[in-house]
C-alpha positions in Angstrom: -1.7 7.1 9.2 -2.9 3.5 10.0 -0.4 0.9 9.5 -1.5 -2.1 7.7 1.5 -4.2 8.3 5.4 -4.0 8.6 7.3 -6.5 6.4 11.4 -6.2 6.1 10.9 -2.7 7.3 8.4 -1.5 4.4 5.5 0.1 6.1 2.2 -0.6 4.3 -0.3 1.8 5.3 -2.7 4.6 4.2 -3.3 7.9 5.5 -6.6 8.5 7.9 -7.7 11.1 5.4 -7.1 9.1 2.1 -9.6 8.9 -1.0 -10.7 6.3 -3.3 -9.8 4.2 -5.5 -8.4 2.0 -2.5 -4.7 2.1 -2.5 -1.8 1.8 -0.3 1.2 4.1 0.5 4.4 1.7 1.1 7.2 3.9 3.5 10.9 2.9 4.4 13.9 5.2 5.2 12.3 8.5 3.5 11.1 6.6 0.4 7.6 6.1 -0.7 5.5 4.4 -3.3 1.8 4.4 -3.8 -0.1 1.4 -5.3 -4.0 1.4 -6.6 -5.4 -1.9 -5.8 -9.0 -1.8 -6.7 -8.8 -4.4 -9.4 -5.3 -4.7 -10.2 -2.0 -3.8 -8.4 -0.9 -0.5 -10.2 2.1 1.5 -9.3 0.9 5.4 -9.2 4.2 7.0 -8.2 7.8 5.9 -6.9 9.8 8.5 -5.0 13.1 6.4 -4.4 12.8 2.9 -4.4 15.0 0.8 -6.6 13.6 -1.8 -9.3 14.3 -4.7 -7.1 12.4 -3.1 -4.1 9.4 -2.3 -6.1 9.3 -6.0 -7.2 9.3 -6.9 -3.9 6.9 -4.5 -2.6 4.3 -5.3 -5.6 4.6 -9.2 -4.6 3.6 -8.4 -1.1 0.8 -6.4 -2.0 -0.6 -8.8 -4.6 -0.2 -11.7 -1.7 -2.1 -9.3 0.5 -4.3 -7.4 -1.6 -7.8 -8.7 -0.1 -6.5 -8.1 3.3 -5.4 -4.5 2.6 -8.8 -3.9 1.0 -10.5 -5.2 4.2 -8.5 -2.8 6.3 -9.7 -0.3 4.0 -13.3 -0.8 4.4 -13.0 -1.5 8.0 -11.1 2.0 8.9 -13.2 4.0 6.1 -16.4 2.6 7.5 -17.5 1.1 4.1 -19.5 -2.0 3.2 
């Protein structure tokens, strides 16, 4: 479970056996959301986060989208 970064207690990560499209999982206190980030940030599912938490999460992902994509490429050995 490679963690990309932790911010405000939110773990931005992907699973070691993940699949395309490029996406990120966000976990905190038993809650989880998944966002596809290939071309734009799109919520795939939300299990427990409130609307204001999702807004903050989306902002963080948008600001760090290129870092997340690069970490994905490195971890999954893609060019």
